[in-house]
C-alpha positions as CSV (number, residue, x, y, z in Angstrom):
1,M,12.6,10.5,-22.8
2,T,9.7,9.1,-20.7
3,M,6.6,7.4,-22.1
4,S,3.2,7.3,-20.5
5,I,1.8,3.9,-19.7
6,E,-1.6,2.5,-19.0
7,R,-2.5,0.6,-15.9
8,P,-1.7,-3.0,-16.7
9,S,-4.5,-5.4,-17.6
10,I,-3.3,-7.7,-14.8
11,R,-5.1,-5.5,-12.3
12,Q,-7.7,-7.5,-10.4
13,P,-10.3,-4.8,-9.5
14,L,-12.7,-5.0,-6.6
15,P,-16.3,-5.8,-7.6
16,P,-18.8,-2.9,-7.5
17,S,-20.5,-4.4,-4.4
18,A,-17.2,-4.3,-2.3
19,K,-17.4,-2.1,0.8
20,K,-14.5,-0.7,2.7
21,V,-14.7,-2.1,6.2
22,F,-11.3,-0.8,7.5
23,E,-9.2,2.2,6.4
24,G,-5.6,2.0,7.5
25,V,-2.5,4.0,7.0
26,L,-1.0,1.6,4.4
27,F,-3.9,-0.9,3.8
28,D,-7.6,-0.7,3.4
29,V,-9.8,-3.8,3.7
30,Y,-12.8,-4.4,1.4
31,Q,-15.4,-7.2,1.8
32,W,-18.2,-8.4,-0.5
33,E,-20.6,-11.3,-0.7
34,Q,-19.5,-13.8,-3.4
35,E,-21.5,-16.6,-4.9
36,L,-19.5,-19.8,-5.1
37,Y,-19.5,-22.5,-7.8
38,D,-22.1,-24.6,-5.9
39,G,-24.5,-21.7,-5.6
40,S,-23.7,-21.0,-1.9
41,K,-22.5,-17.5,-0.8
42,T,-19.7,-16.4,1.4
43,I,-17.8,-13.2,2.3
44,F,-14.7,-12.5,0.2
45,E,-12.1,-10.0,1.3
46,K,-9.2,-8.1,-0.4
47,L,-6.7,-5.5,0.7
48,R,-6.0,-2.4,-1.3
49,R,-2.8,-0.3,-1.0
50,D,-1.1,2.5,-3.1
51,D,0.7,1.2,-6.1
52,T,4.5,1.1,-6.0
53,V,7.3,2.0,-8.4
54,L,10.8,0.6,-8.7
55,V,13.7,2.2,-10.7
56,I,16.9,0.5,-11.7
57,P,19.2,3.5,-12.1
58,V,22.0,3.1,-14.7
59,L,24.9,5.5,-14.9
60,P,26.6,6.4,-18.2
61,D,29.5,4.0,-17.3
62,K,27.0,1.1,-17.0
63,R,27.3,0.9,-13.2
64,L,24.0,0.8,-11.3
65,L,22.8,2.5,-8.2
66,L,21.7,0.3,-5.3
67,N,20.4,1.5,-1.9
68,E,20.9,0.1,1.5
69,D,17.6,1.0,3.2
70,E,17.1,0.9,7.0
71,Q,13.8,1.5,8.6
72,P,12.6,1.2,12.2
73,G,11.7,-2.3,13.2
74,R,13.7,-4.2,10.5
75,E,17.3,-4.8,9.5
76,P,18.8,-2.9,6.6
77,I,18.0,-4.3,3.2
78,L,19.4,-3.8,-0.3
79,T,17.0,-2.5,-2.9
80,F,16.7,-0.3,-5.9
81,P,14.9,3.0,-5.4
82,T,11.4,2.1,-4.6
83,G,8.3,3.8,-3.2
84,R,4.6,4.3,-3.1
85,M,2.8,6.4,-5.6
86,E,1.3,9.6,-4.2
87,K,-2.3,10.7,-5.0
88,G,-2.5,12.1,-8.5
89,E,0.9,10.8,-9.6
90,T,1.5,8.8,-12.7
91,P,3.9,5.8,-12.4
92,E,6.5,7.8,-14.4
93,S,6.3,10.9,-12.2
94,A,6.5,8.7,-9.1
95,A,9.5,6.8,-10.5
96,L,11.4,10.1,-11.2
97,R,10.5,11.5,-7.8
98,E,11.6,8.3,-5.9
99,L,14.8,8.2,-7.9
100,H,15.7,11.7,-7.0
101,E,14.5,11.5,-3.3
102,E,16.4,8.4,-2.6
103,T,19.6,8.9,-4.6
104,G,19.9,12.6,-5.6
105,Y,20.1,11.4,-9.2
106,I,17.8,12.3,-12.2
107,T,17.3,10.9,-15.7
108,D,15.9,12.0,-19.0
109,E,15.6,8.5,-20.2
110,L,13.1,6.6,-18.1
111,V,12.1,3.3,-19.7
112,F,9.1,1.3,-18.7
113,W,10.0,-2.4,-18.2
114,K,6.9,-4.2,-16.8
115,A,4.1,-4.1,-14.3
116,I,2.9,-6.9,-12.0
117,Q,0.2,-7.5,-9.4
118,P,2.1,-9.7,-7.0
119,Q,-0.8,-10.7,-4.8
120,T,-4.2,-12.0,-5.7
121,K,-5.7,-10.9,-2.4
122,M,-4.4,-7.4,-2.7
123,D,-5.3,-4.7,-5.2
124,W,-1.7,-3.4,-5.7
125,V,0.5,-3.0,-8.8
126,I,4.3,-2.6,-8.9
127,Y,5.7,-0.7,-11.9
128,F,9.3,-1.4,-12.9
129,F,11.4,1.2,-14.7
130,I,15.0,1.5,-16.0
131,G,16.5,5.0,-15.6
132,R,19.3,5.2,-18.1
133,N,22.2,7.7,-18.1
134,C,21.4,8.9,-14.6
135,R,23.3,12.0,-13.4
136,K,23.7,13.5,-10.0
137,E,21.5,16.6,-9.4
138,G,21.2,17.6,-5.8
139,V,21.1,15.5,-2.7
140,A,19.0,12.7,-1.6
141,H,16.0,13.5,0.7
142,A,15.0,10.2,2.4
143,D,11.8,10.2,4.4
144,A,12.1,10.7,8.2
145,G,11.4,7.0,8.8
146,E,14.2,5.7,6.6
147,R,18.0,5.8,6.3
148,I,19.3,5.3,2.8
149,S,22.8,5.1,1.6
150,T,23.5,4.7,-2.1
151,S,26.4,2.8,-3.7
152,T,27.3,1.7,-7.2
153,I,27.4,-1.9,-8.4
154,T,28.3,-3.6,-11.7
155,F,26.0,-5.7,-13.8
156,E,27.7,-8.8,-12.5
157,E,27.2,-7.7,-8.9
158,M,23.5,-7.0,-9.7
159,L,23.1,-10.6,-10.9
160,A,24.8,-11.9,-7.8
161,L,22.2,-10.1,-5.6
162,T,20.2,-13.3,-5.8
163,D,22.7,-14.8,-3.3
164,D,22.4,-12.0,-0.8
165,S,19.7,-12.4,1.8
166,R,19.6,-8.6,2.3
167,Y,18.3,-8.1,-1.2
168,R,14.5,-7.6,-1.1
169,N,13.2,-6.9,-4.6
170,Q,12.0,-10.5,-4.8
171,D,10.0,-9.8,-8.0
172,L,13.3,-9.4,-9.9
173,I,15.2,-12.4,-8.6
174,L,14.0,-14.8,-11.3
175,E,15.1,-12.3,-14.0
176,F,18.5,-12.1,-12.4
177,V,18.9,-15.9,-12.0
178,E,17.8,-16.5,-15.6
179,A,20.4,-13.9,-16.8
180,R,23.1,-15.5,-14.8
181,Y,22.6,-18.9,-16.5
182,D,21.1,-18.2,-19.9
183,A,23.2,-16.2,-22.4
184,K,20.1,-15.1,-24.4
185,K,18.3,-13.8,-21.2
186,R,21.5,-12.1,-20.2
187,A,21.8,-10.3,-23.5
188,A,18.2,-9.2,-23.3
189,L,18.6,-7.9,-19.8
190,E,21.8,-6.0,-20.8
191,K,20.0,-4.5,-23.8
192,L,17.1,-3.4,-21.5
193,L,19.4,-1.8,-19.0
194,F,22.0,-0.2,-21.3
195,G,19.9,0.3,-24.4
196,E,22.4,-1.3,-26.8
């Protein structure tokens, strides 16, 4: 079961006077005149990019799916299925699409976890989901610019990702560290992942 979510209140929108001064493939640049606390004015600038989704896929046996993702110009990294939202997509539909494209798995139990805006100088939200009881349905279809191989890990191995420099979902590391060392946080994370 999936539930529709609103854009988070953490979004830091651009002011109405902002003008796009550069349109890129991934990033657009906006500028506007901003009055400062002393009454003077200066030019402020912010990037905008498409929002992103991340899914932690959980199998019925409580193992998790983890990707090794290789792209031109960088070393392979470890990550959960992640990708940009396409025009017109909801966070939920993007999460389900990315899960299937990158792993070949689907879920009927997509659970919204949280949303963050990790940068103050960029209009960009990351939506985090848990995909419970994932099952294989078809094959993965990675983009032409990426090589993805999927493997399974245990909950303990997930928590240990904080020690692996190849793991790149930095916005989850604090959650994993807290769960490693705090029994209450661990129980809460297990309940979130496994629904028990």
